[in-house]
C-alpha positions as CSV (number, residue, x, y, z in Angstrom):
1,M,174.3,111.0,130.1
2,N,170.7,111.1,130.8
3,G,170.9,114.5,128.3
4,N,172.4,112.3,125.5
5,K,169.9,109.3,126.2
6,K,167.0,111.6,125.9
7,H,167.9,113.1,122.6
8,R,168.6,109.7,121.2
9,D,165.0,108.9,122.1
10,K,163.6,112.0,120.6
11,K,165.5,111.5,117.4
12,A,164.4,108.1,117.0
13,Y,161.1,108.9,118.0
14,D,161.6,111.8,115.3
15,N,162.2,108.7,112.6
16,D,159.4,106.8,113.8
17,G,156.5,109.7,113.4
18,A,156.9,112.8,115.0
19,E,153.4,113.9,114.8
20,F,152.7,112.4,118.0
21,D,155.3,113.6,120.0
22,I,154.4,115.5,122.9
23,E,157.3,117.9,122.4
24,E,155.9,118.7,118.8
25,D,153.7,121.4,119.4
26,R,156.0,123.4,121.9
27,P,157.2,126.7,120.8
28,P,161.0,126.5,119.8
29,K,162.7,127.4,123.3
30,K,164.0,130.6,122.0
31,S,162.5,133.0,124.0
32,P,160.3,133.2,127.4
33,L,158.2,135.7,125.8
34,K,157.6,133.5,122.7
35,R,156.9,130.4,124.9
36,N,154.5,132.2,127.5
37,K,152.8,133.6,124.6
38,K,151.6,130.6,122.6
39,K,150.9,129.3,126.2
40,S,148.7,131.5,126.4
41,Y,147.0,130.9,122.9
42,Y,146.8,126.9,123.6
43,G,146.3,126.7,127.2
44,E,148.9,125.1,129.5
45,R,149.2,121.5,128.6
46,K,147.6,118.8,131.4
47,K,150.1,118.3,134.4
48,Y,150.3,115.1,136.6
49,D,148.0,113.7,138.5
50,P,148.7,111.0,140.6
51,T,144.9,111.0,141.8
52,F,143.4,110.1,138.1
53,H,143.1,106.9,136.8
54,G,140.5,107.2,134.6
55,P,136.7,108.4,134.6
56,T,136.2,110.2,137.7
57,E,134.1,108.9,140.1
58,D,133.6,111.9,142.2
59,R,131.4,113.9,140.3
60,S,128.5,116.7,141.0
61,C,125.6,117.9,139.0
62,T,127.2,120.5,136.0
63,D,125.1,123.4,134.5
64,I,121.9,123.0,136.6
65,I,120.7,126.2,135.5
66,C,120.6,124.6,131.8
67,C,119.1,121.8,133.1
68,L,116.2,123.2,134.8
69,L,115.7,125.4,131.6
70,F,115.7,122.4,129.6
71,F,113.1,120.8,131.8
72,V,110.6,124.0,131.7
73,F,111.1,124.1,127.8
74,V,109.9,120.2,128.0
75,I,107.1,121.2,130.2
76,G,105.9,123.9,127.7
77,M,106.2,122.0,124.4
78,V,103.7,119.7,126.9
79,G,101.9,122.4,126.8
80,L,102.0,123.7,123.1
81,G,100.9,120.2,122.4
82,G,97.8,120.2,124.9
83,Y,96.8,123.4,122.9
84,A,97.3,122.4,119.4
85,Y,95.5,118.7,120.3
86,Y,92.5,121.2,121.9
87,S,92.4,123.8,119.0
88,G,93.8,121.6,115.8
89,D,91.7,119.3,114.0
90,P,93.3,117.0,111.7
91,L,90.4,115.3,110.5
92,T,89.8,118.3,108.6
93,L,92.2,117.6,106.2
94,I,90.6,114.0,105.5
95,Y,86.7,115.0,105.7
96,A,85.3,116.3,102.6
97,T,84.5,120.0,103.0
98,D,82.8,122.4,100.8
99,Y,82.8,125.8,100.0
100,Q,81.0,126.7,102.9
101,G,82.5,124.5,105.4
102,N,79.8,121.7,105.3
103,V,81.4,118.6,106.1
104,C,79.8,116.1,103.1
105,G,77.8,113.1,104.7
106,K,78.3,114.8,108.2
107,T,76.6,118.1,108.4
108,P,73.1,118.3,109.1
109,G,71.4,118.9,105.5
110,F,74.2,117.3,103.9
111,E,73.8,114.0,105.5
112,T,72.9,112.2,102.0
113,K,75.7,114.3,100.1
114,P,78.9,112.5,100.8
115,F,80.8,112.9,98.1
116,L,82.8,116.2,97.1
117,M,83.4,117.2,93.5
118,Y,86.0,120.4,92.4
119,F,84.6,123.0,89.8
120,D,88.5,122.6,88.9
121,L,90.5,119.7,89.9
122,L,93.2,121.4,87.8
123,E,93.5,124.4,90.7
124,C,94.5,121.9,93.1
125,F,97.9,121.2,91.4
126,N,99.6,124.9,92.1
127,V,101.9,123.9,94.5
128,A,102.1,127.6,96.0
129,T,98.4,128.1,95.9
130,V,97.7,125.3,97.7
131,Y,100.8,125.6,100.6
132,E,99.2,128.8,101.2
133,T,95.3,127.7,101.2
134,G,94.4,124.7,100.6
135,C,93.1,123.6,97.1
136,P,91.6,126.9,95.9
137,S,88.7,125.5,93.6
138,T,85.1,125.7,94.7
139,K,84.1,122.3,96.2
140,I,80.2,121.2,96.6
141,C,78.6,118.4,98.3
142,L,77.1,115.8,95.9
143,E,74.8,112.4,96.4
144,R,76.9,110.9,93.3
145,C,79.8,111.5,91.6
146,P,79.2,112.8,87.9
147,R,78.3,109.8,85.5
148,E,79.1,111.6,82.6
149,T,81.1,114.6,80.9
150,F,80.0,117.4,81.0
151,A,81.7,121.2,79.4
152,P,79.5,124.1,79.7
153,F,82.5,126.2,78.8
154,T,81.7,125.1,75.0
155,L,78.3,127.1,75.5
156,L,80.3,130.1,75.9
157,L,82.5,129.2,72.9
158,L,79.5,129.3,70.7
159,D,78.1,132.5,72.3
160,R,81.5,134.0,71.0
161,L,81.1,132.3,67.4
162,G,77.5,133.7,67.2
163,E,78.6,137.2,68.1
164,A,82.0,137.1,65.7
165,A,79.1,136.3,63.1
166,A,77.1,139.2,64.1
167,D,79.9,141.7,64.2
168,A,81.1,140.6,60.4
169,G,78.1,141.6,59.2
170,L,76.9,137.9,58.8
171,P,74.1,135.7,59.9
172,D,74.0,134.1,63.0
173,Q,75.3,130.8,62.0
174,V,75.6,129.0,65.3
175,G,72.8,130.3,67.4
176,L,72.7,129.7,71.2
177,D,69.7,127.6,71.9
178,I,70.2,126.2,75.4
179,P,67.6,123.5,76.6
180,D,66.6,123.2,80.0
181,S,68.0,119.8,80.3
182,E,71.7,121.3,79.9
183,W,71.1,123.9,82.1
184,D,69.9,120.8,84.8
185,K,73.4,119.2,84.2
186,M,75.3,122.7,85.3
187,M,77.1,122.2,88.5
188,C,76.6,125.6,90.7
189,E,77.0,126.7,93.9
190,Y,74.0,126.0,96.2
191,A,71.0,128.0,95.4
192,F,72.6,129.6,92.6
193,D,70.0,128.9,89.4
194,P,72.4,129.9,86.3
195,K,69.0,129.9,84.1
196,A,67.0,132.3,86.3
197,E,70.4,134.6,86.4
198,Y,71.0,134.1,83.2
199,T,67.7,135.4,81.6
200,D,67.0,138.1,84.5
201,P,68.0,141.3,83.2
202,V,68.5,142.7,86.7
203,S,70.9,140.4,87.3
204,P,74.6,140.8,86.9
205,Y,75.0,137.6,84.6
206,F,72.2,138.5,81.8
207,N,73.4,137.4,79.0
208,N,76.9,136.7,80.4
209,L,78.1,133.5,80.8
210,D,81.6,134.6,80.6
211,K,81.1,136.1,84.3
212,I,79.6,133.0,85.5
213,F,82.1,131.0,84.9
214,E,84.6,133.6,85.7
215,D,83.3,134.6,89.0
216,K,83.0,130.1,89.7
217,R,79.6,130.4,90.4
218,C,79.4,126.9,87.9
219,A,82.1,124.3,86.9
220,A,83.3,125.4,83.5
221,Y,83.1,121.1,82.7
222,Y,83.4,118.6,85.0
223,L,84.4,114.6,83.8
224,K,83.0,111.2,84.4
225,S,84.3,110.5,87.3
226,E,84.4,108.0,90.5
227,P,84.3,108.0,94.5
228,L,88.3,107.9,95.8
229,F,88.3,108.9,99.6
230,E,84.7,110.8,99.2
231,R,86.0,112.9,96.5
232,C,84.9,112.8,92.6
233,I,87.8,111.9,91.1
234,P,88.5,111.6,87.1
235,G,87.6,107.9,86.1
236,F,90.7,107.7,84.3
237,L,93.1,108.2,87.4
238,V,91.0,105.9,89.4
239,S,90.5,103.1,87.4
240,N,91.2,101.3,83.9
241,E,87.7,101.4,82.8
242,S,87.4,104.9,80.9
243,S,90.2,106.9,78.9
244,V,90.6,110.2,78.1
245,A,89.3,109.7,74.7
246,E,85.8,108.2,76.1
247,I,85.3,111.0,78.5
248,F,85.1,113.4,75.1
249,E,82.6,111.2,73.3
250,E,79.5,113.1,74.9
251,V,80.9,116.3,74.0
252,T,80.8,116.3,70.0
253,G,77.2,117.8,70.1
254,Y,78.5,121.7,71.1
255,I,80.9,122.2,68.6
256,A,81.4,121.1,64.8
257,T,83.6,119.3,63.1
258,S,85.5,122.5,62.5
259,D,84.3,125.9,63.3
260,T,86.3,129.0,63.2
261,V,87.3,132.2,65.2
262,N,89.2,135.0,63.6
263,E,90.7,132.3,61.1
264,I,91.7,129.8,64.2
265,N,90.1,126.2,63.8
266,I,88.9,124.6,67.3
267,T,87.4,121.4,66.8
268,T,87.0,118.4,69.6
269,T,90.1,116.7,68.2
270,D,92.2,119.5,69.3
271,I,90.7,119.8,72.9
272,E,91.2,116.5,72.8
273,R,94.8,116.4,72.4
274,T,95.4,119.6,74.6
275,F,94.0,117.4,77.3
276,Q,95.5,114.3,76.5
277,R,99.0,116.2,77.1
278,V,97.9,117.6,80.7
279,V,97.0,114.0,81.8
280,N,99.6,111.8,80.2
281,T,101.6,112.9,83.1
282,F,99.7,111.5,85.9
283,L,98.6,108.3,83.9
284,D,102.7,107.6,83.7
285,L,103.1,108.6,87.3
286,R,100.0,106.5,88.0
287,G,101.4,103.2,86.3
288,F,105.0,103.6,87.2
289,L,103.3,103.7,90.9
290,E,101.5,100.6,90.5
291,F,104.5,99.0,89.1
292,L,107.0,100.0,91.7
293,Y,104.2,99.0,94.5
294,Q,103.9,95.4,92.7
295,D,107.6,95.2,92.4
296,F,108.0,96.1,96.4
297,I,105.1,93.4,97.2
298,S,106.7,90.7,95.5
299,S,110.2,91.3,96.7
300,W,109.8,92.8,100.1
301,W,111.2,89.2,101.6
302,L,114.5,90.0,99.2
303,I,114.6,93.6,100.9
304,L,114.4,91.9,104.5
305,I,117.0,89.5,103.3
306,G,119.3,92.0,101.9
307,L,119.0,93.8,105.2
308,A,119.9,91.4,107.5
309,I,122.6,90.3,105.4
310,G,124.3,93.8,105.9
311,M,123.7,93.6,109.4
312,A,125.5,90.5,109.8
313,L,128.1,91.8,107.2
314,S,128.9,94.9,109.7
315,L,128.7,92.7,112.3
316,I,131.7,90.2,110.9
317,W,133.3,93.6,109.7
318,I,133.4,95.3,113.3
319,I,134.6,91.8,115.2
320,L,137.2,90.4,112.7
321,M,138.6,94.3,112.8
322,R,139.6,93.2,116.3
323,W,142.3,91.2,115.4
324,I,143.2,91.9,112.1
325,A,142.2,95.6,112.1
326,G,145.3,96.4,109.5
327,P,144.3,93.7,107.1
328,M,140.7,95.1,107.1
329,V,141.4,98.4,106.5
330,W,144.0,97.8,103.7
331,G,141.8,95.1,102.4
332,S,139.0,97.5,102.1
333,I,140.5,100.0,100.3
334,F,141.8,97.5,97.9
335,L,138.0,96.0,97.8
336,I,137.0,99.2,96.9
337,Y,139.5,99.5,93.5
338,G,138.6,96.0,93.1
339,V,134.7,96.8,92.4
340,L,135.8,100.5,90.6
341,G,137.7,98.3,88.3
342,V,135.2,96.0,87.8
343,G,132.9,98.9,87.5
344,M,135.3,100.7,84.7
345,Y,135.7,97.1,82.7
346,F,132.2,96.6,82.7
347,C,131.2,100.1,81.4
348,Y,134.4,99.8,78.9
349,K,132.9,95.9,77.3
350,Q,129.5,98.2,77.1
351,Y,130.4,100.6,75.5
352,F,132.3,98.7,72.9
353,D,129.5,96.5,72.4
354,L,126.9,99.2,71.9
355,E,129.2,100.8,69.1
356,D,127.5,99.2,66.3
357,M,124.3,99.9,67.3
358,R,122.3,102.8,66.5
359,V,119.8,103.4,69.1
360,S,117.9,107.2,68.9
361,D,117.6,109.4,71.9
362,P,114.9,108.3,74.1
363,T,112.5,110.9,75.6
364,F,112.0,111.7,79.4
365,A,108.9,110.0,79.5
366,F,109.5,109.4,83.4
367,L,111.4,106.2,84.3
368,A,109.9,103.7,81.5
369,T,112.6,104.4,79.3
370,L,115.5,103.7,81.4
371,S,116.4,100.9,79.6
372,D,116.7,103.1,76.6
373,F,119.7,105.3,78.2
374,L,121.4,102.1,79.3
375,R,121.5,101.3,75.6
376,L,123.3,104.6,74.7
377,Q,127.3,104.5,74.2
378,K,127.3,108.1,76.1
379,T,125.5,106.6,79.3
380,W,128.4,104.0,79.6
381,L,131.3,106.8,78.6
382,T,130.0,108.6,81.5
383,F,129.5,106.0,84.2
384,G,133.4,105.0,83.2
385,I,134.7,108.2,83.4
386,I,132.8,109.0,86.7
387,L,134.3,105.8,87.9
388,L,137.9,106.9,87.0
389,V,137.7,109.7,88.6
390,I,136.8,108.4,91.8
391,F,139.5,105.7,91.4
392,L,142.4,108.1,90.9
393,V,141.3,110.5,93.9
394,I,141.3,107.3,96.3
395,L,144.6,106.5,94.8
396,L,146.4,109.6,95.4
397,V,145.2,110.0,98.9
398,T,146.5,106.6,99.7
399,L,149.7,107.3,98.6
400,C,150.1,110.6,99.5
401,L,148.7,109.5,103.8
402,C,150.4,106.1,103.5
403,N,152.0,106.8,106.8
404,R,149.2,108.7,108.3
405,I,147.0,105.6,107.5
406,R,149.2,103.3,109.6
407,L,148.6,105.5,112.5
408,A,144.7,105.8,112.0
409,V,145.0,101.8,111.5
410,Q,146.2,101.5,115.0
411,L,143.5,103.6,116.5
412,I,141.1,101.5,114.9
413,A,142.4,98.7,116.4
414,E,142.5,100.2,119.7
415,A,138.9,100.9,119.1
416,S,137.6,97.7,118.0
417,K,139.1,95.9,121.1
418,A,137.3,98.2,123.0
419,V,133.9,97.4,121.3
420,G,134.8,93.7,121.6
421,N,135.4,94.1,125.1
422,M,131.9,96.0,125.6
423,M,129.6,94.0,122.8
424,S,126.5,95.9,124.4
425,T,127.6,99.3,122.8
426,L,126.6,98.1,119.3
427,F,123.0,97.8,120.0
428,F,123.1,100.9,122.6
429,P,121.9,103.3,119.5
430,I,119.1,101.3,119.2
431,I,117.6,103.4,122.3
432,P,118.5,106.8,121.3
433,F,117.2,106.0,117.5
434,F,114.0,104.9,118.8
435,L,113.6,108.1,121.0
436,Q,114.2,110.0,118.0
437,V,111.2,108.3,116.0
438,I,109.1,109.3,118.9
439,I,110.5,112.9,118.9
440,Y,109.8,113.2,115.3
441,S,106.1,111.7,115.5
442,L,105.6,113.9,118.2
443,W,107.0,116.8,116.2
444,A,105.1,115.9,113.1
445,I,101.2,115.3,115.3
446,I,102.1,119.0,117.4
447,A,102.7,120.5,113.5
448,V,99.6,119.1,112.3
449,Y,97.4,120.0,114.7
450,L,98.7,123.6,114.9
451,A,98.2,123.9,110.9
452,T,94.8,122.7,111.7
453,S,93.6,124.9,114.2
454,H,92.0,127.4,111.8
455,E,89.2,129.4,112.3
456,V,85.9,129.4,110.1
457,R,85.9,132.8,108.6
458,Y,82.2,134.2,107.5
459,E,81.9,137.2,105.3
460,V,78.8,139.2,104.1
461,Y,77.5,138.2,100.9
462,N,74.6,139.5,98.5
463,A,74.0,142.5,100.6
464,P,71.5,145.3,99.2
465,P,73.3,149.1,98.7
466,D,71.1,149.8,102.4
467,F,71.9,147.3,104.0
468,A,73.9,148.0,107.6
469,I,76.8,146.4,106.5
470,E,78.6,146.1,102.9
471,N,79.8,142.7,101.0
472,G,82.6,141.3,102.2
473,T,82.6,142.3,105.9
474,E,83.5,139.5,107.9
475,C,80.5,138.4,110.3
476,V,79.4,135.3,112.8
477,Y,77.1,132.9,111.3
478,E,75.3,131.9,114.1
479,T,74.3,135.3,115.1
480,F,74.2,137.4,111.8
481,N,70.5,137.0,111.5
482,A,69.1,137.8,114.5
483,T,71.6,140.6,114.6
484,Y,70.5,142.3,111.4
485,N,67.5,140.9,110.8
486,T,67.7,140.1,107.0
487,N,64.3,138.8,106.7
488,G,63.5,140.2,103.5
489,T,66.7,141.0,102.4
490,T,69.2,138.9,100.4
491,A,72.2,139.2,102.4
492,T,73.6,136.6,103.8
493,C,76.4,135.2,106.1
494,V,78.5,132.6,104.1
495,F,81.6,130.9,104.4
496,V,84.7,132.0,102.6
497,S,87.7,130.2,104.3
498,Y,89.5,128.9,106.9
499,S,92.1,131.1,108.3
500,L,94.9,130.2,110.8
501,P,95.8,133.1,113.9
502,T,99.0,135.1,112.8
503,Y,100.7,133.4,116.0
504,T,100.0,129.8,114.5
505,T,103.7,130.4,112.5
506,Y,105.5,131.4,115.6
507,L,104.1,128.5,117.8
508,Q,105.2,126.4,114.6
509,F,108.8,127.8,115.0
510,V,108.5,127.1,118.8
511,N,107.8,123.3,117.6
512,L,110.7,123.2,115.7
513,F,112.8,124.5,117.4
514,G,112.1,122.1,120.6
515,L,112.4,119.8,117.8
516,F,116.1,120.3,117.1
517,W,117.0,121.0,121.1
518,I,115.4,118.0,121.6
519,S,116.4,115.6,119.0
520,N,120.3,117.0,119.7
521,F,120.0,116.1,123.6
522,I,119.2,112.7,122.7
523,I,122.2,112.6,120.3
524,A,124.3,114.1,122.9
525,L,123.2,111.6,125.6
526,G,124.2,108.9,123.5
527,Q,127.6,110.4,123.0
528,V,128.1,111.1,126.6
529,T,127.2,107.8,127.4
530,L,129.2,105.5,124.9
531,A,132.2,107.9,125.5
532,G,132.5,107.4,129.1
533,A,132.4,103.3,128.4
534,F,134.9,103.5,126.2
535,A,137.3,106.0,128.1
536,S,136.5,103.7,130.9
537,Y,138.4,100.6,128.8
538,F,141.1,103.1,127.5
539,W,142.3,104.8,131.0
540,A,142.6,100.8,132.8
541,Y,145.8,100.0,133.0
542,D,145.4,96.3,133.2
543,K,142.8,96.2,129.9
544,S,141.5,92.4,131.3
545,N,141.1,93.1,135.1
546,D,140.8,96.8,135.3
547,V,137.8,97.5,133.4
548,P,134.9,97.9,135.4
549,A,131.5,96.2,135.7
550,L,128.9,97.2,133.2
551,P,130.9,100.3,132.2
552,L,128.0,101.4,129.8
553,L,125.5,101.1,132.2
554,R,127.4,103.1,134.9
555,S,128.4,106.0,131.9
556,F,125.0,106.1,131.2
557,W,123.3,106.4,134.8
558,W,126.4,109.3,135.4
559,A,125.0,110.9,132.5
560,I,121.7,111.0,133.3
561,R,122.6,111.7,137.2
562,Y,124.9,114.1,136.6
563,H,125.9,115.7,133.4
564,L,121.8,116.5,131.7
565,G,122.8,120.1,132.0
566,S,125.7,120.1,130.1
567,I,124.3,117.8,127.8
568,A,121.3,120.5,127.3
569,F,123.6,123.4,127.5
570,G,125.6,122.1,123.9
571,S,122.2,120.8,122.4
572,L,120.7,124.2,123.2
573,I,123.9,126.1,121.1
574,I,123.1,123.4,118.0
575,A,119.4,123.8,118.2
576,I,120.1,127.8,117.9
577,V,122.3,127.7,114.5
578,K,119.8,125.5,112.9
579,I,116.6,127.5,113.6
580,I,118.6,130.2,112.5
581,R,119.5,128.5,109.3
582,V,115.5,128.1,109.4
583,L,114.9,131.3,109.4
584,L,117.3,132.2,106.9
585,E,115.5,130.0,104.6
586,Y,112.3,131.4,105.3
587,V,113.5,134.6,104.7
588,Q,114.9,133.4,101.2
589,L,111.6,131.8,100.2
590,Q,109.9,135.4,101.1
591,L,112.4,137.0,98.8
592,K,111.4,134.6,95.8
593,G,110.3,136.9,92.9
594,K,111.6,140.0,94.5
595,T,114.6,141.9,92.4
596,N,116.6,143.1,95.1
597,N,119.8,140.8,94.6
598,V,121.8,142.2,97.4
599,A,119.5,140.6,99.9
600,K,119.6,137.3,98.2
601,F,123.6,137.6,97.9
602,L,123.5,138.1,101.5
603,I,120.9,135.6,103.0
604,T,123.2,133.3,100.3
605,C,126.3,134.1,102.2
606,L,124.7,133.8,105.8
607,Q,123.3,130.5,104.9
608,C,126.6,129.2,103.9
609,C,128.3,130.6,107.5
610,F,125.8,129.3,109.6
611,W,126.2,125.7,108.1
612,C,130.0,126.0,108.7
613,L,129.4,127.1,112.0
614,E,127.2,124.4,112.8
615,K,129.6,121.8,111.4
616,F,132.2,122.9,113.9
617,L,130.1,123.5,117.0
618,K,129.0,119.6,116.3
619,F,132.8,118.7,116.0
620,L,133.6,120.6,119.3
621,N,130.8,119.3,121.2
622,K,131.3,115.8,120.5
623,N,134.8,116.6,121.6
624,A,133.5,118.2,124.7
625,Y,131.1,115.6,125.6
626,I,134.3,113.5,125.6
627,L,135.7,115.2,128.7
628,V,132.6,115.7,130.0
629,A,132.3,112.0,130.2
630,I,135.9,111.6,131.7
631,Y,136.3,114.6,134.2
632,G,133.0,115.5,134.9
633,K,133.4,119.3,134.6
634,N,130.5,121.6,133.2
635,F,130.1,121.8,129.1
636,C,132.0,125.4,128.9
637,T,135.3,124.1,130.8
638,S,135.4,120.8,128.9
639,A,134.6,122.6,125.5
640,K,137.6,125.1,126.5
641,D,139.9,122.4,127.5
642,A,138.7,120.1,124.1
643,F,139.7,123.5,122.2
644,F,142.7,124.0,123.4
645,L,144.1,120.1,123.4
646,L,143.0,120.1,120.0
647,M,144.8,123.0,119.1
648,R,147.9,122.4,120.8
649,N,147.8,118.8,118.7
650,I,146.2,120.4,115.4
651,I,148.3,118.8,112.7
652,R,147.0,115.2,114.5
653,V,143.3,116.2,114.5
654,A,143.2,117.1,110.8
655,V,144.7,114.4,109.8
656,I,144.2,111.4,112.2
657,N,140.7,112.3,112.5
658,K,139.8,112.7,109.1
659,I,141.8,109.7,107.9
660,T,140.2,107.4,110.4
661,D,136.5,108.8,109.2
662,F,138.0,108.3,106.0
663,L,138.6,104.6,106.6
664,L,135.2,104.0,108.3
665,L,133.4,105.2,105.4
666,L,135.5,103.1,103.2
667,G,134.6,100.4,105.4
668,T,130.7,101.1,104.9
669,L,130.9,101.7,101.5
670,C,132.3,98.4,101.0
671,I,129.3,96.0,102.8
672,V,127.3,98.8,100.8
673,G,128.9,97.3,97.7
674,L,129.5,93.9,98.6
675,V,125.4,93.6,98.8
676,T,124.5,95.8,95.8
677,V,126.5,94.1,93.8
678,A,125.6,90.6,94.7
679,Y,121.8,91.3,94.4
680,F,122.6,93.0,91.1
681,F,123.9,89.6,89.6
682,Y,121.5,87.8,91.5
683,F,118.8,89.9,89.7
684,S,120.4,90.0,86.2
685,M,120.4,86.1,86.6
686,Q,124.1,85.5,86.5
687,I,124.6,83.6,89.8
688,T,123.1,80.4,88.5
689,F,123.4,78.1,91.5
690,I,121.9,80.5,93.6
691,N,119.1,81.5,91.0
692,D,118.0,77.9,91.2
693,I,117.7,77.2,94.7
694,V,116.0,81.4,95.2
695,P,113.9,82.1,91.8
696,V,113.8,85.5,90.8
697,P,110.2,87.1,91.3
698,E,109.2,89.5,88.3
699,L,109.9,92.8,88.7
700,H,109.5,95.6,86.3
701,Y,111.6,98.0,87.8
702,Y,114.3,95.5,89.9
703,W,116.9,98.8,89.9
704,A,114.4,100.4,92.6
705,V,114.7,97.6,94.9
706,I,118.5,97.3,94.8
707,I,118.2,101.1,95.5
708,V,115.9,100.5,98.3
709,I,118.4,97.5,99.4
710,S,121.2,99.5,99.2
711,L,120.2,102.6,100.9
712,G,118.6,100.3,104.0
713,V,122.1,98.5,104.6
714,F,124.3,101.8,104.4
715,C,122.1,103.3,107.4
716,I,122.6,99.9,109.2
717,A,126.0,100.1,108.4
718,R,126.7,103.8,109.3
719,G,124.5,103.0,112.4
720,F,127.1,100.1,113.4
721,F,130.1,102.4,112.9
722,S,128.7,105.4,114.4
723,V,129.8,103.8,117.5
724,F,133.0,102.8,116.3
725,D,133.6,106.0,115.4
726,M,132.9,107.6,118.9
727,A,135.1,104.8,120.2
728,V,137.8,106.2,118.0
729,D,137.1,109.8,118.8
730,T,137.4,109.2,122.5
731,M,140.5,106.8,121.8
732,F,142.4,109.6,120.1
733,L,141.2,112.5,122.9
734,S,142.4,109.9,125.7
735,F,145.9,109.7,123.9
736,L,146.5,112.9,123.5
737,E,145.7,113.6,127.1
738,D,147.9,110.3,128.4
739,S,150.7,111.8,125.9
740,E,150.6,115.1,128.2
741,R,150.2,114.0,131.8
742,H,152.7,111.1,131.2
743,D,156.1,110.3,130.3
744,G,156.2,107.1,130.4
745,S,158.5,106.9,133.5
746,P,157.6,104.2,136.6
747,E,155.9,107.1,138.1
748,K,154.0,108.9,135.2
749,P,153.6,105.4,133.1
750,Y,151.7,105.8,129.6
751,Y,148.1,104.3,129.8
752,M,147.8,103.6,125.9
753,S,148.5,100.0,125.0
754,K,151.7,98.9,124.0
755,D,151.0,98.4,120.0
756,L,149.7,101.9,120.2
757,M,153.1,102.9,121.8
758,Q,155.3,101.1,119.6
759,I,154.1,102.7,116.6
760,V,154.3,106.3,117.9
761,G,157.8,105.3,119.4
762,K,156.6,105.7,122.8
763,K,157.6,102.9,126.1
764,N,157.3,102.9,129.8
765,K,160.4,102.1,131.6
766,K,161.0,99.7,133.5
767,R,161.2,99.9,137.2
768,K,165.4,98.4,138.2
769,D,164.1,95.9,140.7
770,Q,161.7,94.4,137.6
771,P,163.8,91.7,135.9
772,D,163.5,91.6,132.1
773,N,161.9,88.2,131.7
774,N,158.6,89.9,132.6
775,D,159.0,92.6,129.6
776,E,156.6,90.7,127.1
777,E,154.2,89.2,129.3
778,S,151.8,92.0,129.5
779,E,151.7,95.6,128.3
780,T,150.3,96.6,131.8
781,E,153.8,95.4,133.3
782,D,156.3,96.8,130.6
783,W,157.0,100.1,133.1
């Protein structure tokens, strides 16, 4: 009789959803050998423990060695920060420093020269060179920035024109007669006299202007400039008072209207047009940034209102899901359908409205021509196709996984009840967030100090052949004159560059590793704390009376009192994998430009493998932390138990967990979509009653404001739903534990809620002496 009843229960349970049957993953009872073999693979199922009634209170410190190692590492990071602070000087990134290492306006002898001029400002835009050594252009300190435009390189052009005429047997049509006033206007290195060097027969620069500019002893050109942050910057980049055409008006004295070298016409107009193309990009960028800055200044209060609306919607969404999780989840799905449908209709309407219009293809002149793209049929056709594909994908997922979604909905309902019972958990992520901000700020500060812990490098320059040391030899500036008795010689010890010690690169990697370890430690601390709080709710038999007081605070205390070692252990594993990925990126960067395709292929494969490994470890660590919070065991044991538990329920994990993540993402997108669409209609003056109350400010790029609001709302919503996600994962793992430990008998009742038991076909059996009228009174009395 009992056997038939058990068989009927099992059969009914199969019809309701066998994926949650504790018998599902057991091997078929064909052979004891096969059964034992599968147990060895997935571990033994949890057995009933009459003393277990929720998160264990009798705990001890776990993974003490890792805890000590973590604190020793933190002390080492403090020492690294002290060394960086002592040896680095970030002010060198701010102060204007010339080619000899003198700080303009501060170094003795340069107090009256506060402005820095670059010989060739375009060299500062070479990304690869700047990354390695900073701007390589020669720099000198000036009393004031150039008030005019001067191009001495045109003298070199005239010199070559005269040489070409002489080689052709023609008279020197141009000649080269440079007055003293022109020599005086040239910007050169200190103590370098270009006229004397050019006219001195023993000088290496005798009658050789080309070599003067090639060796960068003098600036080949400079532009009318204005001071900006103690640097001389071309005026057209700083203010609107000067233009590209104006700066060339003073150059026309050297080149005729049409001079020719080897049948190539050279005019001032050609030079102006060439330089104009280079400058236009910077001018477009400056204009765009100025407009963007004005837009944000004009709409900052609208951005704050949008973020506040996003926060309120997230909170309301979670509160409502406590009672109507099913309608809210299904509503979010159909709301996504609605948003996509409206988007497709709008694209369809725009496509046919533009059918008779003839719009030329726009040029890619930054974002100033964005409106041109929105007047193209192809643009709206592309948008419509993208929205249609997304619509079909979501529709197919919904149809194929409808039953699984029902199970996920119930888990979300249980999680919403747990969050609603402990509202403080919604605001707990603020603490880890601020800790993360502090850690990232400290990392950036240490990195900057390390990057500026450079040593000044001096070399011997202009030494005669019989001097004690050769040109280019490193020297000590302070003792050079006394050591080598330079009186009567031209040898000098000059500043060459700033150089970083070779070990600085290794210290930067240590600093980055510290960032990975400590930031993941903070994330893990938050996960353990939330898991302990939500587990105390699940494992409370009477949810209204048995949940302990201040569960979040109690869980946080347990985490910092007993499990810092386990948290450090798990975060260390993630940090190691992440630093390996960084090293692979560094190796790939070093191989850039090399022809070894096999090495590049291997590096790419390793990057892919370690990326997958990191994702898997993060997933496993999260579940391990849940068991740490529940049972108080060490990290390895908890990770092993979590892995075996997940493997014994692999179908449930693959479907329920990911469907839950998908549904939570849909909720986030709904909130972001509502705010984004509302602001779009507001800025496009389509909500007249709101526009009458709150006038729309004049904006150049209102799309930029909408994008900022959308990103902010997305981050806020994800922050709220991350707590919710942790609640769902904790409930799911606790549900699996409950299914294995208990069978619903009076001696071993389930701890899961009655709604969850109902959806998976389980129930707690009543005691024989319990009256039937108590069946519906409380889920805790349903046994």
